[in-house]
N, C-alpha and C positions, 0 to 999 in steps of 0.2 A: 328434375328425376332424379334429387336425391329423396329416398325410401328412408323411411324410420324403421324398414327392417335391417337395413344395411348399414347404415349412417350412424358413424359415439354417438356417444349418449351423452351428455351433459347433468353426469349425477355426482355425485358427492366425492372431493379430495377423501373422504375416509376409504369410499369404497376401493379407490385410485391405489391407493397408501397400504390395503389391506394382500395385492397384485405385486407389490412389487417396486410399487414408485415411490418418491417421497414424499410429504406433504406441497413443496411445493411448485414441482415438477404437476403431481394431481388438480393444485390450482389451476396452474398452466393450462394444461391440456386440457380441464374444465372448460376455462375461459374462451378456450380459441372452439369448443361443439357451441358452448353456448348460442353463440349467434346465428348460425344454419338452423337449431335442431333446441333451440329450444321450447320448441309447441308439440315436439317427437315424444310419446309416450314412453316411460319406463319401464323394462316389464322386472318385474320383481326377482325373477329366474336368474338376471345375469347385469351385471355391471354395466360396462360401457361399447360394448364391442354389436349383441344382434342379441334376435328375439325371436329368429324364428330359423338362419341357415340359411336364407332366401338371399339374392341379392340386388339391382337396382336396374331391371331388364333393357328398361332404352342406356341408360349411359352403358349399358356393355355391349349394346350393338355399334355406341358409339366409339368404346375404345378398340373394338375388334375388328373396326373399321381402318384402324390407323395402324392393327399387326396384321389387317390379311393385304396391305400394300398393293401393290399395281396388277395384281393376277389374282385380286378378291373373288372373281368367279370363277375360276379351278378353284381354286379354297373348298368354293360353294358346293363344285360340279361331286371334287372327291367326295367331303361329306354327305353327300346323298348319299355316294353309292359304295359305302360302310356299311359295314355290318356287325352285328357280333361276333359269329363265326368267326373274324379279321384276328379277335381280340387273340392274343399267345397262348395257347389251348395248354394248358398243365399235365401231369403225371401221363404224359406219352414218354413211351420206349423213344430212343434217337433216332431208331429207323422211320416208327412214325410220324416221329418232331421234321424228318425231312421230307417223308410223302405231303405231310402238312403243308408245307413250303412250297413245295414242287404245283402242286394243286391250288392255290393260291399265284402262284407267278403266270401259271396257267389263264385260270383270272382275269390276272392284271392284263395278260398280253392275247385275251379276249375282249376285252372293252378297251382296247384300243391306245390304250394310257398311253405304251415304250413306244410310240409317232412322235409325240410331240416333242422326241429330244431329237429327231432324223432330219436333215434337208430334204426339205419337198423335192428336190431329183435325187432321192435317193429312198422316196416312199412315204417319206414325215410332214410333219407340218410342220415346221421350221421352226417353234413355238418353243424356246430354251428353257423361260423362266413359267412356263407353263409345266414344264419335264421337271425343272426343280425342285416349280413346288407340291408337283402332286406328289413328288418321291417323298419329298417331308412329311407331309403327313402321313408317312404309313408308320413315321418316329414314336405317335401316338396309342398304336394298334401292337405290330408285334417287328421286335427290328428284325429279326432275319428273312422275314421276308425283305423289309426295306434291303439288308445285306445282300442277300440273296440278287435281288432285282439289279443293284445298284454295281454286283461282278457281271451282269448277262449281261443288261445296259448299257447300262454308263462306263465298265470301266473296259468289258470286251468287244460290245457293238460300238464303246468309240473307240478302239483304238483300230477298228477296221475305218471305223466315219471319217477318223481326223487324221490319220495318217497312210491310207489304202488308198489308188486311184482308183479312177471309176469304171474303169472295168472291176475290180476287185470287190467294191462296194456292193455292184450290181447282181455279182455274182454271189455274196453272203449276206448282206442284210436285210433283205424282204425275211431269208429263213431266220436271221438272230431276234424281228424283231415280235415273229409269227409263233417262237418259242421253238418250230421244229429244227434249230440247230443252238445247241448250249453250246460253252466257250468257258472257258478260263483266261486271266488274265494273271499270266506264271511272270509276273518281275523278279517278286521279293526272294534271294537266294537262303539256305541257312547256316551260310556263313558271313552275309553281306550286311543283310540288315537294313537298315535305312543307306547304304554306303551302292547305288545304286551304279555309278559308275563308274565304279571296277565293280561288277559281275563278274563269274567265269565264267559261263556260260559261255562253249561257243559256236558258231556258224560261220564256216571256212565254206568257200563257195569252191566249188570243182567246174575248174572249166570244159572239162574233156568229158561231164554227163550232163551240166546246166544244170549243176541241182547244187544245193547247199546242203552241207554236211552238221547237221546239230546234235551238239555233243557235252557232254557232263563232266569235262574234268579229272577235277578233286570230289571227296563225299563234300566239301562245305559247297560247291556250286549245286547242288539240289536244289531246284524251287522247291519252296516253304511256303504252309498255311494259306495256301491256291482252296479259292472257291468256286463251287462247282468241279474241282477234282476227282473228291474222292469218289464221286457217284453218277453226275451225271451229265460232264462236260462232254464232247466228242471235236471242240479241236480247237485248241490254246492259243491266244497271242504271247508269242515268248520272245522275251527279250535278251538280246545276246551280244557278245562282242562278233563285229562283223571285221570275218576275217578275207581278204583277196592274195590270192599268191603271182604275180608278175615275174618273171624273170628270175625264175625260182625261191626269190625272197616273201615274205611272208609281209603282207600292207593290213593292219588292223586302224578303221576307222571309225572305233568307239562304238556306244551299244543303240541297236536298230533295234529293234520288231520284224517278226516273221509268224506266220501260219503255222503252227503244225501240226496232222490230228493225232491226238492221243486215244482212241474211240474209232470203230468202227458202226457201220449207220445196227450190227447188231447191240452194241455196248462191249461189245471185248475190246481191250487192251491191245494197241498195236504196235506190231514189233520192232524189237528195239527202244520201246516204251514200259518203264518202272514206275508202278503208281501206287502210294501207300496210303492206306486212311489214315486220318489223322488220329478220328473216334473223339470221342468225350472231348470238350470245350470245359473253360470257364462258365460261358453261354454260346449263346445264340445255334443251338442243338441242330437249327434247323436247316441248316449255313456245311453244306460236303465238304470239309476242308481236307486238306490231300497233299503230300510228296510227289514231287515229279522227277524221274533224271532221264535223260537220255543218249542211246551207246547208241551212236554213229547210225543217230535217225537220220535217211533223204529223204528233200521235199523242193521239191523245183523252184527256176530262178523265181518264177509269178509270185511265189509265199511270199516274198521280200514288200512290208509295204515302206513305196518308195516314195512318199512327197517327198522325202529329205537326204534320204541318200537313195540309185542304186548300183545296178551292176548290171553290163551290158552280156553278152554274148560269150565274149573275148574273158570274162571277168576282172572286166577296167571297173574302175569306181566311178564313181560323179556325185557332186552332192552341190545345192544352189546356196551352201552354209559353209565358205571353208574351216573354220575354226571348228576343234571336234567337240569342245567344252562347252561352244556355243550352239552350233546342234544339239547338244542333248539335252540342252536347257530350253530349244526351243523347240524340240520334241515334246519332252514332260510339260512344257508350259501350254499344248494343247487338249492334255490330261484334268487340267485343275477342274474340272466339273466334280469330278470325282471327292476331291477334298470339298467342294461346295455343299454339295448333297450330304456330309458325312456329316458334317458339319450342322445342319437344317433340322438334318431327322434326330441327333442328338438336343440340338436347341425342343424340336418335339414332345421329345421322352422328357425332356426336366418339364417339361410346362405340364405333361399331365404327372406327373409325380409333386409336382406343386400345387396342384388342384386337388388330388387326392388328401396331400396331407394337412390343406388351410380348410375344406372341406370337413376334416375329422375333426382338425381344433376348434372348429365350430360348432361340434354335435356332441362331443366328447367331455365330461367334467370328470377336473376333478380334485378334492376339500371345498370344503363349504366356505363360504360367503358370512363375513360375519354379521352383516347385517339379516340377511333373507334363511341365513341356514341351509339354503339350497348348494347343490355343486356350481362351481366354476367352470368356464368353461377355457380350456387351456390357451385360445388364442387370447382371453382379455389378460392373458399374466404378461411380465414383459417381455422377461427372456425369452419366452415362444414368440412374439413376435418381431426381436429381434432376430430370432433364428431363421424364421419361414418372409417376412417380407421385406429384407434384403434380398435377400433372394428372390422375388417377385422385380422387383424393381431393376434388377440382370436382366431380369427373364424375355423382361420390354426392351432392356435398351438393346438384347443380343437378336432380336428380333426383329428391332427396325435396323439393326446394322445388316445381318441376314439379308433379309427383302436390297440393300444398297446394293449389298457383292452380285447375290443377283439379275438386279436389276444391271447392273455394269457387264458382267459376263452375256448377256442378254445382247445388249450394245452390240458388244464387243463379234459376236460370231453371224450378229445381221451383217456388219459394217468393220469388218479388221482392218478395213484400208483409214477411217478413222482415227486408229492408236494407232500411235508415234513408238517408239520403243521407251522410250522413261513412262510412260502412259498403260503399253500395256504390263512391265517388269514391275508396276506399284500392283497392278490388277491382278499378278499371280502373288506378290507377296501380302495385298489383305486377304488372300482365297485361304492363302498358307496360315495368320493370322490368326483367323475367324474360325476355320477351325481347331488350330488348338483350344485359342482361348473356349469358344463353344462349348468342345469336349468335355477338356479340366472343369468348367465349371458343370453340363450335364450330367459326371461322376460326382464329383461334389453335393450337389442338389437335391439326387435318385436318395448320396448314402443318409444327406441330411433329413430327410423327405420322412426315410427310414426310419430313420431316431425321432423323427419328432412323431411319430404314430407308437410309438413303445411297441408292448408283444402280439399288437395288430398289423403295424408296421414290422414282422419277422416273417406271417404268416404268408408263407405265396401264392393262397387262394385273394389275397388283395395285392397281387400286381407288382411290387415295389419292391422286395426281392429278384421276381427274373425283370424287372428292367432294368435295377441293376450287375444283374449277371452278364447282362447283352450288352450292357452301354460300356461293357469297362472296357471293350475292344476299341470303342470307337479312340479312344486314347491314344492306339500305337495304331492300324493302320491306317494306308493314307496319308502317311506322313508321321513319323514317333512325334508326341506334341513338342520333347524337349527340340527336338530336331528342325522344326520351322520353328519354333521365336527363334533360334536363333539366327536361322532365313531369313526374320525380318528385319533381328540386329543387323547383320552384315545389310545387306539391304541399304538401311539406315547409313552403314558405316559409307559404303560408298557412295553415296550421293545419289542414290540407284544407279547407277554405271551401269548400263547395259552390259559392256566389258568386263563385270567381275566375274561373271558366270565363270570365266577364262580364271581366277585368281587361284591360286593357296594361300595358306599360310601368311608367305613372307606377303605376296603383291599386295594381300590384304593391308598388313600392316603401316607400307610403303604410305599409300591412299590413305590411310584413315584418317589422317589430321586436319584433312581438306573441307572445310568451309561448313561444319556437320552444323551446327549452329544453324547458321544462314536456310542451309532447306529444310531443318525441323519447324521455322519460323513460315518458307515457303511452301512448306505442304500444309502448315494449316491454315493459310490464307486461302484456298483453293478452294474452300466451304464459304460459298457467299454467304449465310449468318456472320464465317466469324466479325467482317470491321461493328457490324450490327453489334454484336454482342460487347466488343474489347471497346466500343467510344463509347461502351456505356459507364467503363471503369476508369474514373478519375481519382482514384483514390484509393488505390490498392490497400495498404495497409486500415485502412480503416474499413473497405467495402464489407459490407456479410455476408458471409461463407455461402449463401442461397441466392446473389446473385448474379445471376448464369456466364456473362463478359467475364469476372472474378474467376470463376470456374475453368473455363476454357482456359485464360492466361495460368490458373496454378497448373491446370496437367499437359499443358505445354511446354512449360519452367518446367516443369520435374522431367519430360521425356529430352529434354537442350541438352539442362546438365549434366544430367548420364551419361550421355553422348557424348557430349564434351570430357568426361572425366574417361569414358572409352580409351577414346581416343590418347589421347593422356599419357593412359598404360602401355596401347600400343608400341608409341612412339619410343618406349623406351626397345624394343626389337630393331629400329629403322637402321639397315647396312650389317645385320650380322646374319650367320648364316642359317640355312632352312630346321637346323633341331633345333639352334637355340632360337628362334622366331615363334617355334609351335612352343615353346615352353613358356614364353610372353603372351601369345594369343591364350595358351588353356588355362593360364593364372587368370585371363579375363574371362574367359568363358560364365561365371557366374557374373559379372558384370554386364557382359553382350546380350545377354537374356532378362536382367533386369530393363534392358531399354526397348529390350524387344516386349514386354508387357507393357513399358508405362505407352508406348507408339499405339498398340491395340487398345491400354484402354482410353486417350485421348480420344484416338481413330472411332471407337465404337461411340461415345460422348456425343461429338461431333454429327454424325447420321444420328444419335437418337434425338439433339437439343432441332435441328432438322426435319424432324417427323411432331417435334411440341408442334417448330413453330409454322408447322402445314397444317394440321390437325383446323380445322373449322367448324366442330363443335365447342363452345366455349366451358361445357363442365367439364368434359374427354380435355378438351386443353388442359385445366387446373389440376386435373390429378394426374396428366401426365407431366406434367411442371413436375408434380409432386414425389412422383418414380424416380423422375429427373435429380431432381436435388439429392434424392436416396442414393442414389446410384453411383453420384459423388463422393458426398459422407460416406458411402459402405470401403470406399477407396481409402480417402480419407482417413476412417478407423484403421484398416486393416495395414494401412506401412506409417501410422503419425508420429512414428520413429524416424521414417526420414525426413520427414516434415519440418523436426523438432531438428532434428538432426544439420540439416542442412538451411535451416532459419527461415525456414521457407514459410512456417506460423510460430505463433508463440504458442505458451502453454495453456494462457486465457487463449486465444484460440479454437486450438485444439480441444480445449476445455466445454466452450461455444457449441464447437460442432457436436460433439456428440453429446450433449444435451438436446442440441434442433434433429440428431440421428434421434434417439429414443423419442422424443413428438413425434417424428413426421413416421416413424415404424404406430407408433398411437394411434392417429391415424389414418394409414392406410389401412391398419387393420381394420377397423370400422367398417371398413370399404372392401376386406379383402374375398367375400367370396364373386363378387360384379366384379372384382381386378382380374381373378384364374378364369372365370365365364365366361370372360372375352378373351380367354385363348380359345374356347370354342371346341374344346374336347370333346366326341361324341358321348351324350348320353352313356351311353350303354355301360360305358369304362368304366361309371361310376356303381354300375350291378355288381359290388364286392362286401363280401359278409360285413367287413367292421363300418360302412360306411348305411346299412342297415341293420344287424346284426342288433344283440345286447348290450348294454352296456353304452348308446349314446341314446341321443334325445332322437324322437321321432321330429321333420320337420313339420312344425305346427305356425297356426295362424299369428302373427304379432298381438293377436285379440286375445288368445287363449290365456287362460290361466297358468 
């Protein structure tokens, strides 16, 4: 499948030296390319990368098959339904943007796409994987539409579907799916943020009237940043501290969810409800975020979504889960679909940005080639290769990991009884971790893509600045990334113990030093690929850094060491009071976050390696293998200080890793267009001035002079 338009060319060492490589590197790179490309013509206007800006269509399709995963048909159908007018529009006022976004939402509702995410008995199709995949692809076009859709069908609809009884679901979900009833997910408070367990909003049951009284007791209890609140929402899923009164004593039962009307059918705000429009934000202008305050608002007893806690007519509370903490975390665990969706859509947005930047780098020239006197395409320069190609490798890795967590969540929702407590907590942990990992990556990548496109990237018409603004908040909502990464670390520290949800800092400290290393090894070995890869490593000290088994052990060993070190630091607080224990825990937070990130690095690598191993196309498998290598080398490059400090790699091996890193960047740059074409971003997205206007090459035939 190798194309002369797309593969690296075996030109002279002098040409490579001109774009920043050493003569030795150039000779090595030229030798690497010679075997497969000796017969390929060298275009006089280019050095080593491309002659036309086109990719290898056959190879791109094979790579796309891997990225599309189990729901390839859903992706194909969704792409076929996408049109140019769905791309985030420019130059609209905030109200015009909101109206446009709502119109697109109505279009989605009419297509039947929202039904994918709801159970058959509730009027849906029960295909969670297809639902998540469809909404992921909205990230290619307009993140405002994706977020508003996520609020309506993922969060608001998901709360009713996962926390409500059959009668409640029957009453509301058809209207939610059809968009006849727009709603809000009112969890976040202005004063609490990520500390959801300690929300201040109250819902007190009045046994005399059979009603809950929903109240905002303090200014800090006001619900904030709530999507659909400012303009369109009529019903809110409100999270509040549930209170009953028995024998004159208030009993608190923790956070529960109730359905509270905030507007009537005419769109007027309900009595006792105050809504404030957030107005202009840093991005996502199509989403009408607002603040909501409740002043003794009464709702019937049936307003309580009672899957995990109910109140009878006499005001007596009951729950299938005794522990307040366990009940809270179990309830939140049913709502993880939102985290998975946010990570997936941000990943799609990052891939779009990379595709734009790579295409631009192939046709935009800067400075003349010393042999030809012609301008050199940006991707000829080693530093441009280093800034883009590792991001492409990570995009592939995260896409494969995202496919894995979607498949697991889909399996869980079809057959929850197949998941014991440990497996369920693992899934929730990885859902949190992949959200934090991919949204951070997306923000970094979109920014780097913008910078890589220079002044053109700064023009709104070329989409990157708009994507950057819209994607920014993805690192904050559905769980702040720092908090989620810490959650990953905590779960590892507790050996994935289910009871961890009830632990405070002091209890965490007491549990921390239990079998940490064994846990890491045990979890890593659950991969069917583990033994196959590790068995191939005979001499770790001298095994090539590109050996897959060595790579796996390197990443898992780092994770294990970091967790052991955290455990030793936390052990100092054993037996101390709460204040002292917190100080120790707080001082180790940076280390805990490092451990969480290290775990996600190794988990993502395992999912990527599995995808590579399962690929049936030989050429695609080879290219995916190079991308997997670059993913690992990028981790080593970014964290080489740790590997050196802890004697995991020698100076000589890190130097060798850097050299391999550079060679891979150049090799993969030769296939850059093919690699990003496999992202299957709709072609109309690339109808932007920087790819078609002055200052860039037109797409030419490779035989053109």
